[in-house]
Biopython code that builds the backbone (N, CA, C, O; Angstrom):
import numpy as np
from Bio.PDB.StructureBuilder import StructureBuilder

atoms = [
    (1, "VAL", "N", (-3.805, 13.108, -11.483)),
    (1, "VAL", "CA", (-4.250, 12.663, -10.235)),
    (1, "VAL", "C", (-3.829, 11.009, -9.985)),
    (1, "VAL", "O", (-3.289, 10.518, -8.994)),
    (2, "VAL", "N", (-4.176, 10.489, -10.968)),
    (2, "VAL", "CA", (-4.271, 8.893, -10.954)),
    (2, "VAL", "C", (-3.155, 8.744, -11.048)),
    (2, "VAL", "O", (-2.894, 7.730, -10.401)),
    (3, "GLU", "N", (-1.975, 9.280, -11.623)),
    (3, "GLU", "CA", (-0.390, 8.860, -11.731)),
    (3, "GLU", "C", (-0.491, 9.124, -10.028)),
    (3, "GLU", "O", (-0.682, 8.164, -9.282)),
    (4, "ALA", "N", (-0.368, 10.284, -9.585)),
    (4, "ALA", "CA", (-0.035, 10.683, -8.467)),
    (4, "ALA", "C", (-0.591, 9.871, -7.507)),
    (4, "ALA", "O", (0.258, 9.553, -6.675)),
    (5, "TYR", "N", (-1.846, 9.339, -7.257)),
    (5, "TYR", "CA", (-1.899, 7.709, -6.415)),
    (5, "TYR", "C", (-1.382, 6.810, -6.732)),
    (5, "TYR", "O", (-0.787, 6.228, -5.824)),
    (6, "TRP", "N", (-1.301, 6.203, -8.090)),
    (6, "TRP", "CA", (-0.707, 5.157, -8.033)),
    (6, "TRP", "C", (0.751, 4.920, -8.294)),
    (6, "TRP", "O", (1.184, 3.821, -7.947)),
    (7, "THR", "N", (1.645, 5.842, -8.892)),
    (7, "THR", "CA", (3.206, 5.853, -8.780)),
    (7, "THR", "C", (3.285, 7.224, -7.959)),
    (7, "THR", "O", (4.352, 7.133, -7.351)),
    (8, "GLY", "N", (2.919, 7.981, -7.759)),
    (8, "GLY", "CA", (3.619, 9.438, -7.259)),
    (8, "GLY", "C", (3.987, 10.312, -8.175)),
    (8, "GLY", "O", (4.564, 9.983, -9.212)),
    (9, "ASN", "N", (3.690, 11.468, -7.872)),
    (9, "ASN", "CA", (4.369, 12.692, -8.404)),
    (9, "ASN", "C", (4.688, 13.937, -7.734)),
    (9, "ASN", "O", (4.929, 13.729, -6.544)),
    (10, "GLY", "N", (4.758, 14.899, -7.998)),
    (10, "GLY", "CA", (4.425, 16.113, -7.800)),
    (10, "GLY", "C", (3.320, 16.514, -6.776)),
    (10, "GLY", "O", (3.494, 17.050, -5.681)),
    (11, "LEU", "N", (2.046, 16.110, -7.413)),
    (11, "LEU", "CA", (0.826, 16.648, -6.933)),
    (11, "LEU", "C", (1.084, 15.964, -5.383)),
    (11, "LEU", "O", (0.652, 16.685, -4.483)),
    (12, "LEU", "N", (1.511, 15.107, -5.078)),
    (12, "LEU", "CA", (1.358, 14.634, -3.445)),
    (12, "LEU", "C", (2.190, 15.571, -2.499)),
    (12, "LEU", "O", (1.964, 15.518, -1.290)),
    (13, "ASP", "N", (3.233, 16.508, -3.042)),
    (13, "ASP", "CA", (3.795, 17.192, -2.302)),
    (13, "ASP", "C", (3.195, 18.502, -1.548)),
    (13, "ASP", "O", (3.563, 18.637, -0.381)),
    (14, "PRO", "N", (2.418, 19.366, -2.017)),
    (14, "PRO", "CA", (1.257, 19.815, -1.089)),
    (14, "PRO", "C", (0.487, 18.957, 0.170)),
    (14, "PRO", "O", (0.162, 19.470, 1.241)),
    (15, "ALA", "N", (0.356, 18.082, -0.061)),
    (15, "ALA", "CA", (-0.768, 17.319, 0.781)),
    (15, "ALA", "C", (-0.291, 17.393, 2.192)),
    (15, "ALA", "O", (0.865, 17.049, 2.441)),
    (16, "ASP", "N", (-0.985, 17.760, 3.017)),
    (16, "ASP", "CA", (-1.024, 17.858, 4.516)),
    (16, "ASP", "C", (-1.362, 16.114, 4.824)),
    (16, "ASP", "O", (-2.412, 15.533, 4.550)),
    (17, "SER", "N", (-0.100, 15.510, 5.483)),
    (17, "SER", "CA", (-0.044, 14.421, 5.826)),
    (17, "SER", "C", (-1.185, 14.025, 7.286)),
    (17, "SER", "O", (-1.800, 12.983, 7.514)),
    (18, "ALA", "N", (-1.132, 15.248, 8.031)),
    (18, "ALA", "CA", (-1.838, 15.133, 9.402)),
    (18, "ALA", "C", (-3.182, 15.214, 9.008)),
    (18, "ALA", "O", (-3.991, 14.373, 9.398)),
    (19, "ALA", "N", (-3.540, 16.260, 8.180)),
    (19, "ALA", "CA", (-4.892, 16.279, 7.560)),
    (19, "ALA", "C", (-5.713, 14.927, 6.792)),
    (19, "ALA", "O", (-6.916, 14.694, 6.909)),
    (20, "LEU", "N", (-4.753, 14.141, 6.008)),
    (20, "LEU", "CA", (-5.198, 12.733, 5.573)),
    (20, "LEU", "C", (-5.334, 11.911, 6.831)),
    (20, "LEU", "O", (-6.234, 11.073, 6.777)),
    (21, "VAL", "N", (-4.516, 11.973, 8.151)),
    (21, "VAL", "CA", (-4.956, 11.064, 8.963)),
    (21, "VAL", "C", (-6.098, 11.223, 9.528)),
    (21, "VAL", "O", (-6.827, 10.300, 9.893)),
    (22, "GLU", "N", (-6.413, 12.833, 9.674)),
    (22, "GLU", "CA", (-7.637, 13.111, 10.232)),
    (22, "GLU", "C", (-8.831, 12.494, 9.664)),
    (22, "GLU", "O", (-9.707, 11.846, 10.237)),
    (23, "ARG", "N", (-8.672, 12.907, 8.067)),
    (23, "ARG", "CA", (-9.994, 12.299, 7.241)),
    (23, "ARG", "C", (-10.294, 10.852, 7.425)),
    (23, "ARG", "O", (-11.435, 10.394, 7.469)),
    (24, "LEU", "N", (-8.793, 9.910, 7.569)),
    (24, "LEU", "CA", (-9.202, 8.308, 7.903)),
    (24, "LEU", "C", (-9.853, 7.896, 9.524)),
    (24, "LEU", "O", (-10.493, 6.888, 9.823)),
    (25, "LEU", "N", (-9.494, 8.895, 10.297)),
    (25, "LEU", "CA", (-9.909, 8.630, 11.551)),
    (25, "LEU", "C", (-11.355, 8.669, 11.188)),
    (25, "LEU", "O", (-12.200, 7.894, 11.636)),
    (26, "ASP", "N", (-11.571, 9.637, 10.336)),
    (26, "ASP", "CA", (-13.266, 9.825, 10.453)),
    (26, "ASP", "C", (-13.989, 8.855, 9.519)),
    (26, "ASP", "O", (-15.157, 8.540, 9.744)),
    (27, "ARG", "N", (-13.285, 8.361, 8.437)),
    (27, "ARG", "CA", (-13.589, 7.335, 7.565)),
    (27, "ARG", "C", (-14.006, 5.929, 8.134)),
    (27, "ARG", "O", (-14.997, 5.212, 7.995)),
    (28, "PHE", "N", (-12.395, 5.811, 9.089)),
    (28, "PHE", "CA", (-12.769, 4.621, 9.470)),
    (28, "PHE", "C", (-13.061, 4.485, 11.120)),
    (28, "PHE", "O", (-13.158, 3.376, 11.646)),
    (29, "ARG", "N", (-13.164, 5.477, 11.719)),
    (29, "ARG", "CA", (-13.736, 5.106, 12.666)),
    (29, "ARG", "C", (-14.697, 3.744, 13.349)),
    (29, "ARG", "O", (-15.768, 3.279, 12.957)),
    (30, "GLY", "N", (-13.866, 3.374, 14.456)),
    (30, "GLY", "CA", (-14.619, 1.984, 14.997)),
    (30, "GLY", "C", (-13.652, 1.096, 14.063)),
    (30, "GLY", "O", (-13.882, 0.009, 14.593)),
    (31, "GLN", "N", (-12.951, 0.876, 13.288)),
    (31, "GLN", "CA", (-12.790, -0.352, 12.347)),
    (31, "GLN", "C", (-11.085, -0.832, 12.829)),
    (31, "GLN", "O", (-10.229, -0.048, 13.240)),
    (32, "LEU", "N", (-10.960, -1.988, 12.680)),
    (32, "LEU", "CA", (-9.431, -2.075, 13.033)),
    (32, "LEU", "C", (-8.588, -1.572, 11.868)),
    (32, "LEU", "O", (-9.269, -1.315, 10.875)),
    (33, "GLY", "N", (-7.298, -1.370, 11.739)),
    (33, "GLY", "CA", (-6.661, -1.354, 10.862)),
    (33, "GLY", "C", (-5.091, -1.082, 10.745)),
    (33, "GLY", "O", (-4.578, -1.219, 11.855)),
    (34, "GLY", "N", (-4.268, -0.780, 9.871)),
    (34, "GLY", "CA", (-2.888, -0.740, 9.966)),
    (34, "GLY", "C", (-2.402, 0.031, 11.186)),
    (34, "GLY", "O", (-2.941, -0.095, 12.286)),
    (35, "THR", "N", (-1.121, 1.024, 10.899)),
    (35, "THR", "CA", (-0.450, 1.559, 11.464)),
    (35, "THR", "C", (-0.479, 3.342, 11.174)),
    (35, "THR", "O", (0.331, 4.202, 11.520)),
    (36, "TRP", "N", (-1.555, 3.432, 10.527)),
    (36, "TRP", "CA", (-1.804, 5.176, 10.079)),
    (36, "TRP", "C", (-1.960, 5.784, 11.149)),
    (36, "TRP", "O", (-1.244, 6.755, 11.392)),
    (37, "ARG", "N", (-3.030, 5.315, 12.133)),
    (37, "ARG", "CA", (-3.293, 6.380, 12.964)),
    (37, "ARG", "C", (-2.074, 7.104, 13.783)),
    (37, "ARG", "O", (-2.116, 8.100, 14.506)),
    (38, "GLU", "N", (-1.089, 6.354, 13.462)),
    (38, "GLU", "CA", (0.626, 7.180, 14.028)),
    (38, "GLU", "C", (1.631, 7.684, 12.725)),
    (38, "GLU", "O", (2.843, 7.894, 12.670)),
    (39, "ALA", "N", (0.456, 7.779, 11.637)),
    (39, "ALA", "CA", (1.242, 8.372, 10.258)),
    (39, "ALA", "C", (1.081, 9.830, 10.149)),
    (39, "ALA", "O", (1.073, 10.317, 9.018)),
    (40, "SER", "N", (0.962, 10.522, 11.089)),
    (40, "SER", "CA", (0.768, 11.670, 10.797)),
    (40, "SER", "C", (1.686, 12.819, 10.341)),
    (40, "SER", "O", (1.407, 14.005, 10.169)),
    (41, "GLU", "N", (2.815, 12.187, 10.193)),
    (41, "GLU", "CA", (4.403, 12.550, 9.642)),
    (41, "GLU", "C", (4.723, 12.130, 8.431)),
    (41, "GLU", "O", (5.434, 12.765, 7.652)),
    (42, "ARG", "N", (4.146, 10.886, 8.180)),
    (42, "ARG", "CA", (4.473, 10.247, 6.835)),
    (42, "ARG", "C", (3.360, 9.857, 6.050)),
    (42, "ARG", "O", (3.631, 9.101, 5.117)),
    (43, "ALA", "N", (1.770, 10.297, 6.247)),
    (43, "ALA", "CA", (0.875, 9.751, 5.698)),
    (43, "ALA", "C", (0.827, 10.540, 4.023)),
    (43, "ALA", "O", (0.902, 11.752, 3.818)),
    (44, "LEU", "N", (0.696, 9.550, 3.070)),
    (44, "LEU", "CA", (0.226, 10.152, 1.860)),
    (44, "LEU", "C", (-1.193, 9.570, 1.058)),
    (44, "LEU", "O", (-1.956, 8.628, 1.275)),
    (45, "ALA", "N", (-1.122, 10.624, 0.041)),
    (45, "ALA", "CA", (-2.262, 10.243, -0.174)),
    (45, "ALA", "C", (-2.266, 9.201, -1.516)),
    (45, "ALA", "O", (-3.086, 9.309, -2.429)),
    (46, "HIS", "N", (-1.193, 8.167, -1.465)),
    (46, "HIS", "CA", (-0.784, 7.261, -2.508)),
    (46, "HIS", "C", (-1.251, 6.125, -2.105)),
    (46, "HIS", "O", (-1.574, 5.974, -0.926)),
    (47, "HIS", "N", (-1.395, 4.871, -3.269)),
    (47, "HIS", "CA", (-1.917, 3.589, -3.204)),
    (47, "HIS", "C", (-1.018, 2.833, -2.196)),
    (47, "HIS", "O", (-1.400, 2.021, -1.353)),
    (48, "SER", "N", (0.517, 3.337, -2.488)),
    (48, "SER", "CA", (1.399, 2.489, -1.136)),
    (48, "SER", "C", (1.174, 2.474, -0.008)),
    (48, "SER", "O", (1.337, 1.443, 0.645)),
    (49, "PHE", "N", (0.639, 3.869, 0.662)),
    (49, "PHE", "CA", (0.321, 4.358, 2.141)),
    (49, "PHE", "C", (-0.972, 3.380, 2.554)),
    (49, "PHE", "O", (-0.955, 2.751, 3.612)),
    (50, "GLN", "N", (-2.069, 3.314, 1.642)),
    (50, "GLN", "CA", (-2.828, 2.403, 1.577)),
    (50, "GLN", "C", (-2.616, 1.322, 1.853)),
    (50, "GLN", "O", (-2.976, 1.118, 3.012)),
    (51, "VAL", "N", (-2.061, 0.172, 1.233)),
    (51, "VAL", "CA", (-1.639, -1.249, 1.291)),
    (51, "VAL", "C", (-0.923, -1.068, 2.315)),
    (51, "VAL", "O", (-1.671, -1.278, 3.270)),
    (52, "PHE", "N", (0.200, -0.771, 2.723)),
    (52, "PHE", "CA", (1.057, -0.874, 3.953)),
    (52, "PHE", "C", (0.816, -0.206, 5.275)),
    (52, "PHE", "O", (1.437, -0.542, 6.283)),
    (53, "GLU", "N", (-0.289, 0.951, 5.260)),
    (53, "GLU", "CA", (-0.396, 1.453, 6.473)),
    (53, "GLU", "C", (-2.139, 1.455, 6.746)),
    (53, "GLU", "O", (-2.736, 1.374, 7.819)),
    (54, "VAL", "N", (-2.575, 1.554, 5.634)),
    (54, "VAL", "CA", (-4.356, 1.487, 6.095)),
    (54, "VAL", "C", (-5.017, 0.370, 6.043)),
    (54, "VAL", "O", (-6.008, 0.273, 6.766)),
    (55, "TYR", "N", (-4.713, -0.521, 5.353)),
    (55, "TYR", "CA", (-5.105, -2.161, 5.535)),
    (55, "TYR", "C", (-4.769, -2.697, 7.075)),
    (55, "TYR", "O", (-4.297, -1.994, 7.968)),
    (56, "PRO", "N", (-5.060, -3.856, 7.161)),
    (56, "PRO", "CA", (-4.723, -4.149, 8.232)),
    (56, "PRO", "C", (-3.437, -5.194, 8.493)),
    (56, "PRO", "O", (-2.780, -5.512, 9.484)),
    (57, "TRP", "N", (-3.428, -5.634, 6.769)),
    (57, "TRP", "CA", (-2.327, -6.932, 6.792)),
    (57, "TRP", "C", (-1.000, -6.435, 6.770)),
    (57, "TRP", "O", (-0.200, -7.265, 6.338)),
    (58, "ALA", "N", (-0.449, -5.209, 7.138)),
    (58, "ALA", "CA", (1.133, -5.114, 7.492)),
    (58, "ALA", "C", (1.343, -5.166, 8.812)),
    (58, "ALA", "O", (2.384, -5.591, 9.312)),
    (59, "ALA", "N", (0.141, -4.635, 9.593)),
    (59, "ALA", "CA", (0.118, -4.667, 11.167)),
    (59, "ALA", "C", (-0.004, -6.341, 11.225)),
    (59, "ALA", "O", (1.105, -6.767, 11.547)),
    (60, "LEU", "N", (-0.624, -7.060, 11.096)),
    (60, "LEU", "CA", (-0.719, -8.678, 10.986)),
    (60, "LEU", "C", (0.310, -9.368, 10.607)),
    (60, "LEU", "O", (0.628, -10.390, 11.214)),
    (61, "LEU", "N", (0.984, -8.924, 9.557)),
    (61, "LEU", "CA", (2.622, -9.423, 9.664)),
    (61, "LEU", "C", (3.237, -8.968, 10.298)),
    (61, "LEU", "O", (3.563, -9.944, 10.972)),
    (62, "ARG", "N", (3.845, -8.016, 10.784)),
    (62, "ARG", "CA", (4.669, -7.674, 11.783)),
    (62, "ARG", "C", (3.961, -8.512, 13.312)),
    (62, "ARG", "O", (4.661, -9.220, 14.037)),
    (63, "GLY", "N", (2.955, -8.329, 13.485)),
    (63, "GLY", "CA", (2.557, -9.130, 14.709)),
    (63, "GLY", "C", (2.889, -10.505, 14.560)),
    (63, "GLY", "O", (3.542, -10.882, 15.533)),
    (64, "SER", "N", (2.674, -11.486, 13.639)),
    (64, "SER", "CA", (2.461, -12.583, 13.558)),
    (64, "SER", "C", (3.259, -13.124, 12.348)),
    (64, "SER", "O", (3.344, -14.351, 12.298)),
    (65, "GLY", "N", (3.838, -12.438, 11.397)),
    (65, "GLY", "CA", (4.377, -13.468, 10.367)),
    (65, "GLY", "C", (3.632, -13.970, 9.567)),
    (65, "GLY", "O", (4.086, -14.705, 8.690)),
    (66, "HIS", "N", (2.342, -13.709, 9.665)),
    (66, "HIS", "CA", (1.283, -14.678, 8.747)),
    (66, "HIS", "C", (1.607, -14.384, 7.085)),
    (66, "HIS", "O", (1.705, -13.379, 6.381)),
    (67, "PRO", "N", (1.743, -16.267, 6.827)),
    (67, "PRO", "CA", (2.096, -15.795, 5.271)),
    (67, "PRO", "C", (1.049, -15.592, 4.292)),
    (67, "PRO", "O", (1.216, -15.344, 3.098)),
    (68, "ALA", "N", (-0.107, -15.727, 4.946)),
    (68, "ALA", "CA", (-1.508, -14.793, 4.315)),
    (68, "ALA", "C", (-1.436, -13.120, 3.972)),
    (68, "ALA", "O", (-1.757, -12.399, 3.028)),
    (69, "ALA", "N", (-0.968, -12.989, 4.991)),
    (69, "ALA", "CA", (-0.914, -11.327, 5.325)),
    (69, "ALA", "C", (0.113, -11.117, 4.185)),
    (69, "ALA", "O", (-0.285, -10.344, 3.313)),
    (70, "LEU", "N", (1.447, -11.680, 3.989)),
    (70, "LEU", "CA", (2.104, -11.270, 3.204)),
    (70, "LEU", "C", (1.754, -11.555, 1.374)),
    (70, "LEU", "O", (2.112, -10.839, 0.438)),
    (71, "ASP", "N", (1.038, -12.699, 1.330)),
    (71, "ASP", "CA", (0.305, -12.797, 0.136)),
    (71, "ASP", "C", (-0.049, -11.961, -0.168)),
    (71, "ASP", "O", (0.466, -11.371, -1.118)),
    (72, "VAL", "N", (-1.241, -11.430, 0.571)),
    (72, "VAL", "CA", (-1.982, -10.149, 0.326)),
    (72, "VAL", "C", (-1.060, -8.784, 0.176)),
    (72, "VAL", "O", (-1.480, -8.070, -0.735)),
    (73, "LEU", "N", (-0.366, -8.468, 0.587)),
    (73, "LEU", "CA", (0.439, -7.262, 0.332)),
    (73, "LEU", "C", (1.257, -7.366, -0.867)),
    (73, "LEU", "O", (1.424, -6.459, -1.681)),
    (74, "ASP", "N", (1.788, -8.612, -0.922)),
    (74, "ASP", "CA", (2.613, -8.733, -2.368)),
    (74, "ASP", "C", (1.425, -8.663, -3.497)),
    (74, "ASP", "O", (1.817, -8.428, -4.640)),
    (75, "ARG", "N", (0.307, -8.804, -3.342)),
    (75, "ARG", "CA", (-0.399, -8.630, -4.604)),
    (75, "ARG", "C", (-1.237, -7.517, -4.388)),
    (75, "ARG", "O", (-2.173, -7.423, -5.181)),
    (76, "CYS", "N", (-1.157, -6.773, -3.642)),
    (76, "CYS", "CA", (-1.803, -5.260, -3.758)),
    (76, "CYS", "C", (-1.094, -4.219, -4.094)),
    (76, "CYS", "O", (-1.641, -3.304, -4.709)),
    (77, "ARG", "N", (0.445, -4.151, -3.709)),
    (77, "ARG", "CA", (1.819, -3.578, -4.046)),
    (77, "ARG", "C", (1.698, -2.975, -5.392)),
    (77, "ARG", "O", (1.155, -3.688, -6.235)),
    (78, "ILE", "N", (2.117, -1.747, -5.775)),
    (78, "ILE", "CA", (2.601, -1.804, -7.148)),
    (78, "ILE", "C", (4.420, -1.846, -7.108)),
    (78, "ILE", "O", (5.142, -1.607, -6.139)),
    (79, "ARG", "N", (4.769, -2.184, -8.331)),
    (79, "ARG", "CA", (5.974, -2.981, -8.589)),
    (79, "ARG", "C", (6.389, -2.796, -9.841)),
    (79, "ARG", "O", (5.642, -2.581, -10.796)),
    (80, "THR", "N", (7.686, -2.879, -9.879)),
    (80, "THR", "CA", (8.214, -2.844, -11.204)),
    (80, "THR", "C", (8.181, -4.113, -11.722)),
    (80, "THR", "O", (8.428, -4.991, -10.894)),
    (81, "ALA", "N", (7.877, -4.592, -13.192)),
    (81, "ALA", "CA", (8.155, -6.250, -13.376)),
    (81, "ALA", "C", (8.452, -6.301, -15.174)),
    (81, "ALA", "O", (8.229, -5.276, -15.819)),
    (82, "ARG", "N", (8.749, -7.038, -15.586)),
    (82, "ARG", "CA", (9.430, -7.026, -16.941)),
    (82, "ARG", "C", (8.183, -8.519, -17.393)),
    (82, "ARG", "O", (7.832, -9.550, -16.819)),
    (83, "VAL", "N", (7.822, -7.761, -18.890)),
    (83, "VAL", "CA", (6.764, -8.905, -19.347)),
    (83, "VAL", "C", (7.924, -9.936, -20.249)),
    (83, "VAL", "O", (8.902, -9.499, -20.857)),
    (84, "VAL", "N", (7.522, -11.376, -20.146)),
    (84, "VAL", "CA", (8.080, -11.965, -20.632)),
    (84, "VAL", "C", (7.414, -12.913, -21.863)),
    (84, "VAL", "O", (8.084, -13.690, -22.544)),
    (85, "ARG", "N", (6.231, -12.734, -21.985)),
    (85, "ARG", "CA", (5.210, -13.391, -23.032)),
    (85, "ARG", "C", (4.224, -12.631, -23.136)),
    (85, "ARG", "O", (3.803, -12.099, -22.109)),
    (86, "VAL", "N", (3.726, -12.428, -24.125)),
    (86, "VAL", "CA", (2.108, -11.775, -24.309)),
    (86, "VAL", "C", (1.585, -12.736, -25.512)),
    (86, "VAL", "O", (2.073, -12.950, -26.622)),
    (87, "ASP", "N", (0.297, -13.284, -24.819)),
    (87, "ASP", "CA", (-0.275, -14.135, -25.677)),
    (87, "ASP", "C", (-2.135, -13.836, -25.505)),
    (87, "ASP", "O", (-2.914, -14.452, -24.778)),
    (88, "GLY", "N", (-2.443, -12.651, -26.479)),
    (88, "GLY", "CA", (-3.479, -12.390, -27.021)),
    (88, "GLY", "C", (-3.867, -11.270, -25.892)),
    (88, "GLY", "O", (-3.018, -10.387, -25.774)),
    (89, "GLY", "N", (-4.930, -11.173, -25.107)),
    (89, "GLY", "CA", (-5.043, -10.213, -24.144)),
    (89, "GLY", "C", (-4.514, -10.424, -22.835)),
    (89, "GLY", "O", (-4.940, -9.900, -21.806)),
    (90, "SER", "N", (-3.439, -11.325, -22.947)),
    (90, "SER", "CA", (-2.704, -11.824, -21.334)),
    (90, "SER", "C", (-1.357, -11.429, -21.503)),
    (90, "SER", "O", (-1.007, -11.236, -22.668)),
    (91, "ALA", "N", (-0.533, -11.266, -20.622)),
    (91, "ALA", "CA", (0.538, -11.104, -20.424)),
    (91, "ALA", "C", (1.262, -11.507, -19.266)),
    (91, "ALA", "O", (0.992, -10.871, -18.248)),
    (92, "THR", "N", (2.267, -12.567, -19.155)),
    (92, "THR", "CA", (3.273, -13.177, -18.330)),
    (92, "THR", "C", (4.080, -12.233, -17.933)),
    (92, "THR", "O", (4.742, -11.550, -18.714)),
    (93, "VAL", "N", (4.097, -12.082, -16.342)),
    (93, "VAL", "CA", (5.404, -10.717, -16.112)),
    (93, "VAL", "C", (6.283, -11.606, -14.834)),
    (93, "VAL", "O", (5.917, -12.538, -14.119)),
    (94, "ARG", "N", (7.270, -11.037, -14.898)),
    (94, "ARG", "CA", (7.891, -11.751, -13.492)),
    (94, "ARG", "C", (8.575, -10.610, -13.414)),
    (94, "ARG", "O", (9.058, -9.855, -14.258)),
    (95, "SER", "N", (8.507, -10.626, -11.664)),
    (95, "SER", "CA", (8.705, -9.331, -10.439)),
    (95, "SER", "C", (9.232, -10.048, -9.579)),
    (95, "SER", "O", (9.135, -11.274, -9.640)),
    (96, "ARG", "N", (9.973, -9.347, -8.494)),
    (96, "ARG", "CA", (10.415, -9.900, -7.295)),
    (96, "ARG", "C", (9.512, -9.842, -6.560)),
    (96, "ARG", "O", (8.701, -8.917, -6.535)),
    (97, "PRO", "N", (9.504, -11.202, -5.561)),
    (97, "PRO", "CA", (8.274, -11.171, -4.509)),
    (97, "PRO", "C", (8.700, -10.232, -3.330)),
    (97, "PRO", "O", (9.899, -10.130, -3.069)),
    (98, "LEU", "N", (7.713, -9.505, -2.568)),
    (98, "LEU", "CA", (7.520, -9.370, -1.428)),
    (98, "LEU", "C", (8.520, -9.958, -0.393)),
    (98, "LEU", "O", (8.684, -11.114, -0.783)),
    (99, "VAL", "N", (9.187, -9.791, 0.590)),
    (99, "VAL", "CA", (9.640, -10.823, 1.325)),
    (99, "VAL", "C", (9.693, -10.122, 2.895)),
    (99, "VAL", "O", (9.646, -8.910, 3.105)),
    (100, "TRP", "N", (9.784, -11.004, 3.758)),
    (100, "TRP", "CA", (9.117, -10.210, 5.174)),
    (100, "TRP", "C", (10.557, -11.258, 6.085)),
    (100, "TRP", "O", (10.553, -12.471, 6.298)),
    (101, "ASP", "N", (11.377, -10.483, 6.359)),
    (101, "ASP", "CA", (12.462, -10.930, 7.067)),
    (101, "ASP", "C", (12.555, -10.252, 9.110)),
    (101, "ASP", "O", (13.525, -10.165, 9.863)),
    (102, "GLY", "N", (11.063, -9.917, 9.328)),
    (102, "GLY", "CA", (10.857, -9.810, 10.861)),
    (102, "GLY", "C", (10.981, -8.733, 10.969)),
    (102, "GLY", "O", (10.890, -8.210, 12.079)),
]
sb = StructureBuilder()
sb.init_structure("model")
sb.init_model(0)
sb.init_chain("A")
sb.init_seg("    ")
for serial, (resi, resn, name, xyz) in enumerate(atoms, 1):
    if name == "N":
        sb.init_residue(resn, " ", resi, " ")
    sb.init_atom(name, np.array(xyz, "f"), 0.0, 1.0, " ", f" {name:<3s}", serial, name[0])
structure = sb.get_structure()
């Protein structure tokens, strides 16, 4: 279940997108948010859906190109990276940044 939420797997296949959106409508009633209200065909119980559809940052980025929104989305998303150094309990990693081209 944890793997399905963070990186995806077959456990997500039987999930009902429309039912998830209905649950979100109840849970976030009255709150501003992203694009999830129109996502009944594409909603997934997955971290990336939460970041890019439920949080308001993607809608803010689309509306204004605001650099803070891009920064938040970049920090919250799941992505691949290469470990370039390990120092005790810390690691330095290199990954491609999220970019916005409008």
